[in-house]
N, C-alpha and C positions, 0 to 999 in steps of 0.2 A: 906735393908737387905742384910746380908754377904752371898755370894754364897759360897756353901760348893762343894768342888770339890771331886769326888769320885775317889778313887784308879784305876789304870789300870790294868787290867788282860791281860797278854800275851799269846797267844796261836800260836807254832810253829810247823810246818809239816816238817819233814825231810826225804826224801828218800835217804839213804845212797848209793845205788848200792852195798852194801856189801863188796867191795874192796876198794883200794885207788886208782884205775887206772887214771892215770893223762889224758887219753884220752877218760874215760867214767866216769865222776864223776855224782855223784846223784844232788841232788836239794833241796831248802828249801824255805821255804815262812813264814810269819807271819801276825797275825792279831791281832789288840788290841781292848780291849772292856772297855769301862767307865760306870759302871753300866750296862744298858741293851744295850747300843749302840756301834756300831762298830765306832771306830775314827781314826784306824790306820790301815793301808795294805802296807807291803812288799810284791811286786808281786814275784813270784817263780822264783829262779836264780839256774844257777847251781852250785855246792859247793861241793867238797871234804871235807874230815873229817875236816882238819885244818882251812878251811874257814868257814865250819858249826861251829864250836867252836866259831869263833871270832865274826860270825854272832848273835849267842845267846846270848855271852858276851854282845854285842853292844845293842840289842832290849831288852834284859829281864828286867822286870819291877822292879823299884827300891820304889814301892809303893802296889804293888799287888802279884798275884799268877803268875808265868810263868809255863805253862805245854808243854814239847816237846812230840810230837807224832812221835815215829821213827819207819819207816819200816826197821827194822832188829832186828834178834833175839837178846836178850839182857841178857837172862838168858841161859846158855848153859852148863850143867853139864855132859851129855853123850859123851862118847869119839866117837862113830858110830850110824850111825842109824837116827831115828826121834826122837824127844821130844815128850812125852805122847800129849801134846796139838796140835802138829801139826798133829798127827793121827787124832785126832777129825776133826779140820779143814779141813784136806784132805778128809775126808769122805764127806764132803759136796762139797768141791771145785771139787772133782773129778766127782760127779754127776753133776755139773754145766758145767762140760767139760773142768776145767782148772786142775792145778797142783800146788802142794807145795813144794818148795825146802827145802831138809831135812837139819837142822842145828845140828852139830856136833864137836867135837873136831879136828875129823880128816881131815875137810876141811880146806887147807891150804891158808893162807891170807885172810880167812874170819873169822873162829872161833879158830884157833890154837893160844898159847900163845902169839905169835908175831902179831897178826892180830891187824889191827888199830882199830876195835871198841873196844878193851879193854882199849887201851890209851885215846880213846875220852871220853868214859864212866869216867874213872878214873879222866882226867883233868876237864870235865865238873861238876863233884860232885853233883849231882841231886840226889835227894830222888827217890827212885823207889818203890812208893806204891799207886797204881792206886787208891783204895778206899779213902785214905788221900788226895789224889791231888784232888778229888771231892769238898771236904770241906775246903781245905785250902784257908787262905785269904792271904797267903803270901808264898813266898818261890820259890824254884826251883824244878821242878818235871819232871819226865819223865817217858815215859811207851812205851810199845812195840804195835805197830798197822800192820794191814795186808790190804791195800787197796782193793785185789781181794776178800777177806771176806766180806769187809764192803759193797762192790758195791751189794751184793744180798739182802740188807737191803733198801739201798739207793734208787735202781731203781726196779720196781715190775717186768719190762719184764727181768732180769738178773736171777731170782730164778725160774728156771725152769730148766728142764733136759736138757744138753746141752746149757744152755741160757747165758754161761759166756762170756762176750764180749771180741772179739780179737781186740784189740786197740794197740798192741804193733808193731810201725813200724818197729822195728829190726826184726821181725819175717815175712818177706815179702810173705812167702808161705800161712800164716795164717791170715793176716792182713785184717782187714774189715773197709773201710772208713765210713761205717754207724754205724760201733760200736764206730769208735773214736767219731764221733758227738754226738752220744748218751749218752757216758759217760762223754764229757764236758757239754752237756746239764742237765745230771743228778746232776753233781756235781754243776752247775749255778743253779739250783733249790734248792740245799739242801742248799747254801750259802744264797739265798733270804729267806729261812725259817729261817735261822739263824740270818738273820738280816745283813748279811754279803754283801753289795752291790756291792762294790769294787772288792772283791774275785769273785760274779758271775759273773760280767760284765767280768773280766778276763776269767773265765772259757768258758763264751761266744765266746770269741775271740779265744781262743784255739780252740774252735770246727770248728770256720771258715779257719783255717789253710788248705792250700789246698794239700800241701804234707808235712803231719808230719812227723817228724824226730824222734829218740829213744831219742833224748835230750828235745823234747818236751813232750814226754811222762812221761821222770822223772820229768818234771816241774809239769805237772798234777797231778801224782801222790803225789807229795809234796802238792798239794792243797786239795787233799783228805785225806792226813795226816792230815792236820790242821783241816779239817771239821770233822774227828773223833773225836778230842781233844774237839771241840766246842759241838759236840753232847754230849759228855762224863759229860761237865761239865755243860751245859745250857739246856739239855733235862732231862724229869723225869730218875731215876735211872734205871726204869724197860725198859727203849728205849734201854738199851745196855747190854752189856754181858761180863762179866770176865771170860773166860776159863782159867784153868790152875791154877798154883801159882808161889811163888816166890822162889820155892827149886828147882823145875823141869822145870819151864816155863811156859809162860802166854802170853795172847794176850787180848786185849781190841777191842771191835766191837760193832756199832749199831747191834741191831738184831729186827727185826719184830717177832711178834707172831710165824709165820711159820719157820723163821730161828731158833727162839731159840728152838723152839719144836724138830726140826732136829737136831741141836747141843746138846741138851741135851741128846737125845736117844743114841746119838754116844759116849759121855762123860760117860755114866753109863758102856757101854761096855768097855771102856779104862781105867776106875777106874779115871777118870779125873773130877776137882771140877770145878762146875759151880757156879760163884758168892759165891766163898768161901765155897760151899757146895758139898760135895762128895756123890752123891745118888747112887753109884755102887751097894750096896748091898739091893737096893729097887727092 
């Protein structure tokens, strides 16, 4: 009997670090699935925008769908302040004890006209339509994600007042080693649930780093990004949320019922769509 090979879908997580500082690059990784099985893993590595672009071109699928989950704003029409979707997310993240960096065109080197993100997106040429990316059987897609938001649904202990993990080694005054281990373990558990044993093992090993550096966090965040992409495609649609829209800005994230409820109430306040529906008049 002739064996039938399935197309391979590629999932890529890219923590861009927002600027193109050679001394502080972002990180990128990838997982490949043939049918229901993870058969490919490119472990997180440091990467600037050009290196990330080359990586994506090298590993993207030739016979299936490729989805890039990017930890940086991709739709930024506002000249100042926060995007509406960031106000919604900030309401939750602030309650958790974290913060949300505002995205606007006034931030030089990040979102001004000459910022590297715009050239990256232009040269990548990916389709930016989250709902379409869920259904696609081939092509190159990209969506915006935010690991700090996703963690509130990935780990139950993170969804509580001031429960946000302090796992950034670059912030020595607030960094907590126990939180670093917990985030790594949470990512490993999510990887196992999604069938990515190699990714899960990498995350476990990251949690064992005795003195993590900022570069280690960037790598871990790229792993969180790819987990968000996997969650979006492989889990039921209701297990994730799409906040905002393609005109004013959006984010895709895993969402437990409690997280969804919190975000939906905030979205009504700021007239932001949830899963394509604006319930602000309700």
